[in-house]
N, C-alpha and C positions, 0 to 999 in steps of 0.2 A: 440910882434911878430909881428903875421900877423894882431892880434887885432891895434896893435897900427897905422900898416900902413893904415889898413880903416878906422880910426877917424880922420884922417887926410883928408881925401876925398872928394871934393864937390862936382865932378859932377853926378848927380844922374843917369844917364847912367851905370856912372862905379858902385854907388852902386850896384842898382838896375842889372846889372851883376852878382855880387858875392853873394847877398844875395835875390834878386828877389823883391824888395820893395823900392820906394827912403829912404833918411835918417831918413827925419818927419813922415815918418809912422814906421821906426825901434825905432825910438826914443818915441812916443807915445806906440805902444806895450812892451815895453821895463817895463814902472809901471804897463801893466796887469800882464806881463811874472811872474814878481816879487811877486804881489798877490797870483798869479797863484800856485805857489813857494812854497810860506807860507803856501797856505791852504793846499796843499799838504801832506808839512810835520807835520800840527799837525794832520790833520786825522791820518797818520801814528801814530803819538805820541798817539791818545787816540784810536787805535786799538791794539797798543801795540809791534807794527814790530818793532819799536826804543824808548828806555828809553827816550829820547829829542831829541831836535833841535841840529845837530852839531853847535856849534859858535868859539870852538878855534881847537887853533891848528893849524900846516903850513899850509897855503897858497899857494896851486898852480895855474896855471897859470888862471885857471878859476876861478879866485876871485872877480867877480861882473856880477851882472844880466846881465852887458851889455854885456861885454864877454859868456857870458853861451849863450843869445840868439844869437848872430852872429855865437857862432859856431855850435847851433841847423839849423840855416838856410842856415848856410852858406854849413852844409854838405846835406839839403834839394838841393839846388839848382846847388850845383855843382857833388855831389855822389862820390865821390874820395870814393876808398878803402879805412879799418878804416888802414892801416897803411901809408898812402898819406898820412889823416887825420893828423896825431898824426906826423908825419914828421913836418906839418904847424903848429902846432900849440905847439908844443916842450914835447909831451907824446911819448910813446909806442901805436900802434895799439888797445890791448887790452884794456889799458887805454878812448883811443877813443872810441871804440866800447860802454864800459861800460858809458863814460858819456852821449853818445847817448843815451844810452838802458833808464837812467834819468832823459835827459833832454825833449826829444819827447812826455811824456806824460806829461809834465809842457806846452808844445807848444799848443797840446791838447788842453789842461783844457781851458789856455787864449782867442786862437782861439772861442772856445766853448763859454766863458765867454764874448766875444766881438759881435757873434752871428753872424761866417765868418768863419765857420770851412763847409765842405762840406759836406755833407750829405753823408756816406758810406754805411751806414748798413740799406736799403730796404731790406722787406721779403717779399711782394708782390706785384701784379702788379696795386693792388688799391693803396698803398702809393706809389707810382712812378708815379704814374694819379696824383695826391694830387699834388706833386712837379712839375711835369709839367704846372699844373692849375697856382700854387702860383709865380713861375719864369718866367720872360718873356723869359732867354738865357736861356739854358739849355748846359755844354758840357759832352760829353761820351768817357770818354778813353776808349777803347777798343780793341784786336786784338782774332781773332781766333784760337785758338792753336788747333794742329793736339794731339789725344786723340789715345791712345789703345782701336782698334775696339775690342766688343764684341762678342764672339761667336751666340749669341742666337741673333734669328731676332728680337723679341719685343724691344729687349735690344739695336741695332743696329737701331730700328726703331726714340728710345730715341735722340739717337747720331748726327745723320746723318742733317746738314748742309743745305742741299739741293745743297753743291758747285760742280763740278765737280772734279776730280782726282786730287791730286796736284803731276801734273807730273817729277816735282824737285825730287822726294824722289821718283817713280817708272815712267818711262821711257816708259817701254810698255806697 
């Protein structure tokens, strides 16, 4: 279905608009993605979560690691609803959600193995300072979101950003 069309595209601009990277990087990532998936399956067997790694049975649409990686990257790049994602790939929205739940940890493992996974779990300002020293360029994607104002004055001070009132929500 959609992967068959993707596999025939030769223009890297279009490939990047679909999955966020050129085809050469995608091809290189497939091998790491496959080894990460196999490692996770082995760990699940060792922990007793599953009895053995599934090898037989009916093949679904995502029957290769290329298709699985494409599916995950396409979802992350375009963020369609699960119903739309399932429609594009030939299954239900519930199955699309289940596939994403299973494949995103594999992608995280693969990117971590390549040492290109962004740092997302900073717990102290010192860790943040170390990252600033380590890298030349850092991108921070953040938005200030309004929250319910606490009644206690000391709690209010903790949450106060220093910005004026949002006149859109309270014009008076």
